[in-house]
N, C-alpha and C positions, 0 to 999 in steps of 0.2 A: 504494500500500500504506500509506503514511504517512497519507493522508487517511482511509482506512478505519479504521485504528487510532485516529485522533483522533476520528472520528465514534462509534466504539464506546465509547471512553472517555467522551465527552461524554454519550452516551445512558445509560450506566451511572451516571454521576454524577447526572444528573437523576432517574433512577429511585430511587436511594438517598436523595437529598435530599428527595424527596417523601414518603418513609416516616418520616423523622425529624421530630418536631414542632420548630418553631422555638425554643420555649422549654420546657425541661424543668421549670422551677420557676416557678410563678405564685403568689406569696404571697397575693394577694387571693382567689384561688380557694379557698384553704384555709379562709378565714373564711366563705365562702358556705354556705348550707344544704347539708348532705351532705358538706362538707369536713371534714378531720381536726380543724380548730380552730373549727368552727362552734359557735354558742351551744348549750349543753346545758341542758335543763330537765327537771325531774322533779317529780312530785307534782301535787296538784290546782292547776290554773291560777287558781282562785278566790282562792287565798292569795298570788298573785304581788304584787299591790299593794294590800295591805289594812292597816287600822289597827284599834286597839282598838274605836273607835266603830262601825266597819263590821261587825266580828265580832259585837259585842253586838247590833246591829240585825238581823243575819242570823240569829243563833241566840239569841233572848232566853231568859232563865231559864225553865225548864219545857218547852223544845222537846224533843220525843222523839228518842231515839238514832237511830231509823230515818230521821228527817228529816235529821239531820246526815250520816248515812252516805250518804243519797241524793244530797246536795249535794257531799260531799267524797270519796266513794268508800271504798275499803278503807283503814283506818288503817295507819300505819307500825308501831304497836305498840298492844296492848290489855292491860290488867291489871284483875283483879277482886280486891277485898279481901274478907276474911271477913265484914265487916258488910253486904255486899250492894251496896256502891257500886262503880263501875268508872271507869276512866280510859282515854281513847284519845288517841293522839298522831298528828297529821298534819304532814307536812313538805313544803314547796315549796322547791326550790333552782334557782338559775340560775348557770351558769358561763359567762362570756364572756371568751375570750382576747383578742379584738380590743379590747374596752373595759377589759380587765384588772380585772374585778370578779367576786366571788363573793357572791351574795345568798342568804340563806336565811330563811324564815319558818317557825316551828314553832308550831303551835296545839295546846294540851293542853286537852282537854275532860273535865271531871269530871262524872259522872252520879250521881244519887241512887239509892235502891233501886228506884224506879219507872222507871228508865231515862230520866229527864228531866234536862236540862242543869242543873247546879248552879253550876259556875264555868267560866269560859273564861280561859285564859292564853295570850297571844300574845307570842312572843319573836322579834325581828327582828335580823338581823345583816347588815352590808354590809362587805365587805373588799376592798381594792384592793392591787395590787402594782406 
């Protein structure tokens, strides 16, 4: 009888231990894609690693608004003034908890009355913690 009780206890212990994962907390898994702390990106990827020279080469003065929107997608904000000019703002941001950085690039495009690029302003920000 004691042997039977011991075998039953052993079998139930094996069955329960097979159901419980060996580690409930895997910090590295949290940083992998799909994890709670994985890198988060938003906005047009074209703006991820860009500088003033690259922006000016990509969209020289006179480039049509439709061409800019085709490359960058829907702007974060758009405004039109009473004189017929307009401005669009595009933003790319990256948050990496593993590397402890927040990077953002904001591109402001001002168009003339003919919807052609007049000026480009790129603002970049890199923060760590």
